[in-house]
C-alpha positions as CSV (number, residue, x, y, z in Angstrom):
1,M,0.0,0.0,0.0
2,L,2.8,2.4,0.9
3,Q,4.5,1.7,-2.5
4,K,1.3,2.7,-4.3
5,I,1.2,5.9,-2.3
6,Q,4.9,6.5,-2.9
7,T,4.3,6.1,-6.6
8,K,1.1,8.1,-6.9
9,Y,2.4,11.1,-4.9
10,E,6.0,10.8,-6.0
11,L,7.4,10.5,-2.5
12,T,11.0,9.9,-1.8
13,D,12.1,6.8,0.1
14,Y,12.7,9.1,3.1
15,Q,9.2,10.6,2.9
16,T,7.7,7.1,2.6
17,K,9.6,5.9,5.7
18,L,8.4,9.0,7.5
19,L,4.8,8.4,6.5
20,K,5.2,4.8,7.7
21,Y,6.5,6.0,11.0
22,Y,3.7,8.5,11.5
23,L,1.1,5.9,10.7
24,M,2.6,3.4,13.1
25,V,2.6,6.1,15.9
26,F,-0.9,7.2,15.1
27,F,-2.4,3.7,15.2
28,G,-0.3,2.7,18.1
29,E,-1.3,5.7,20.2
30,T,-4.9,5.4,19.2
31,G,-5.0,1.7,20.2
32,K,-3.3,2.5,23.5
33,L,-5.8,5.3,24.3
34,L,-8.8,3.2,23.4
35,A,-7.4,0.2,25.5
36,I,-6.8,2.4,28.5
37,G,-10.0,4.2,28.0
38,C,-11.9,1.0,28.6
39,L,-10.7,1.3,32.3
40,F,-12.5,4.7,32.6
41,L,-15.8,4.2,30.9
42,N,-17.6,5.8,33.8
43,Q,-15.2,8.7,33.8
44,Y,-14.5,9.0,30.1
45,P,-14.7,12.8,29.8
46,T,-12.2,13.1,32.7
47,Y,-9.9,10.5,31.1
48,L,-10.0,12.4,27.8
49,G,-9.2,15.7,29.5
50,C,-6.3,14.1,31.3
51,V,-5.0,12.5,28.1
52,L,-5.2,15.9,26.3
53,L,-3.5,17.7,29.1
54,F,-0.7,15.0,29.4
55,A,-0.2,14.9,25.6
56,M,0.1,18.7,25.3
57,I,2.7,18.9,28.1
58,H,4.6,15.7,27.5
59,T,5.0,16.2,23.7
60,A,6.4,19.7,24.4
61,T,8.8,18.9,27.2
62,G,9.6,15.3,26.5
63,G,11.0,13.2,29.3
64,A,11.0,9.6,30.1
65,H,9.8,7.1,27.5
66,C,9.3,3.3,27.7
67,R,11.3,1.1,25.3
68,T,8.4,-1.1,24.4
69,Y,4.7,-0.7,23.4
70,L,3.5,-2.9,26.3
71,G,5.7,-1.0,28.8
72,C,4.3,2.3,27.6
73,L,0.8,0.9,27.7
74,A,1.3,-0.3,31.3
75,A,3.0,2.9,32.5
76,S,0.3,5.0,30.9
77,A,-2.5,2.9,32.4
78,V,-1.0,3.2,35.9
79,L,-0.5,6.9,35.5
80,F,-4.1,7.6,34.5
81,F,-5.4,5.1,37.1
82,V,-3.4,6.8,39.9
83,C,-4.3,10.3,38.8
84,I,-8.0,9.7,38.1
85,D,-9.0,7.1,40.7
86,L,-6.6,7.5,43.6
87,L,-4.9,10.8,44.1
88,P,-7.9,13.1,43.6
89,Y,-9.3,11.9,46.9
90,I,-6.3,13.5,48.7
91,E,-7.7,16.8,49.7
92,I,-5.4,19.7,48.8
93,A,-6.7,23.3,49.2
94,L,-7.0,25.2,45.9
95,I,-4.4,27.7,46.9
96,W,-1.8,25.0,47.3
97,R,-2.8,23.3,44.1
98,V,-2.4,26.6,42.3
99,A,0.9,27.3,44.0
100,L,2.2,23.8,43.0
101,L,1.0,24.3,39.5
102,V,2.9,27.6,39.2
103,V,6.0,25.8,40.5
104,C,5.4,23.0,37.9
105,A,5.1,25.6,35.1
106,L,8.4,27.2,36.2
107,L,10.2,23.8,36.5
108,N,8.9,22.7,33.0
109,Y,10.1,26.0,31.6
110,C,13.6,25.8,33.2
111,I,14.1,22.0,32.6
112,G,12.3,21.3,29.4
113,P,12.5,20.0,26.9
114,V,14.4,16.9,27.6
115,M,15.4,15.3,24.3
116,T,17.4,12.3,23.2
117,K,20.6,12.9,21.1
118,E,18.8,11.4,18.1
119,R,16.0,14.0,18.4
120,R,18.4,16.9,18.8
121,A,20.3,15.6,15.7
122,R,17.2,15.9,13.6
123,F,17.3,19.7,13.8
124,K,19.2,21.2,10.9
125,S,20.7,24.0,12.9
126,Q,21.0,25.3,16.5
127,D,18.7,28.1,15.4
128,N,15.9,25.7,14.5
129,L,16.4,23.8,17.8
130,A,16.2,27.1,19.7
131,K,13.0,28.2,17.9
132,S,11.4,24.8,18.5
133,T,12.4,24.8,22.2
134,K,11.0,28.3,22.7
135,K,7.7,27.3,21.0
136,A,7.5,24.2,23.2
137,L,8.1,26.1,26.4
138,I,5.6,28.8,25.6
139,R,3.0,26.0,24.9
140,V,3.7,24.4,28.2
141,L,3.3,27.7,30.1
142,T,0.1,28.4,28.2
143,V,-1.4,24.9,28.8
144,I,-0.6,25.0,32.5
145,G,-1.8,28.6,32.8
146,C,-5.1,27.7,31.2
147,F,-5.4,24.7,33.4
148,I,-4.8,27.0,36.5
149,L,-7.7,29.2,35.3
150,Y,-9.9,26.2,34.8
151,S,-9.0,24.9,38.3
152,C,-9.9,28.2,39.8
153,Q,-13.2,28.3,38.0
154,Y,-14.1,24.6,38.8
155,P,-12.0,23.6,41.8
156,E,-14.1,20.6,42.8
157,M,-14.4,19.0,39.3
158,L,-12.7,15.7,39.0
159,L,-10.7,16.9,36.0
160,A,-9.4,19.9,38.0
161,K,-8.1,17.4,40.7
162,A,-6.9,14.7,38.3
163,G,-5.3,17.2,36.0
164,F,-3.3,18.7,38.9
165,W,-1.8,15.2,39.5
166,I,-1.1,14.7,35.8
167,I,0.9,17.9,35.7
168,L,2.6,17.3,39.0
169,L,3.7,13.7,38.2
170,D,4.7,14.6,34.6
171,T,6.9,17.4,36.1
172,L,8.5,14.9,38.5
173,Q,9.2,12.5,35.7
174,L,10.7,15.4,33.6
175,M,13.0,16.2,36.5
176,A,14.0,12.5,36.8
177,A,14.7,12.4,33.0
178,K,16.8,15.5,33.2
179,M,18.9,14.1,36.0
180,T,19.3,10.8,34.2
181,N,20.5,12.7,31.1
182,L,23.0,14.7,33.2
183,I,24.3,11.6,34.8
184,R,24.7,9.8,31.4
185,K,26.7,12.8,30.1
186,E,29.0,12.7,33.1
187,A,29.6,9.0,32.7
């Protein structure tokens, strides 16, 4: 099928490989989201909100990634289960949630994005890398800022509480990924 597309649209081998990669990622992520979503049928809007929040932050800042599809599926399922079904029942005053979200925004801005050497090498110049980094960091600040406004408007909604934990745990994993990268560079 890809050969037909390559011929019809006159794609280079590289473009065809890129298309294949994007299709694999799209279908893999869609399958993962649907599989995990089955765990949250009673809370599907909250689950989708958390997925969107996580995706917008994690794709901008990077961080830790699993080596296998099943590892990623398991880690994602645990993350969403803990953030939606367990941690929201720990009562934290809105002022402290907002304060911690501001700290998370600052940490994400200072630490992110955490990229592999391979990802950094894909940028044609340092200028392109710098522009991409700046856009990603602005996106993270915007997303967390909008989420803070949402949380202030609807502090008792499950999404406000679960999303707080998504941001907090993602920031913690970003810090761990950054420290891991620093340790690897020193070794």
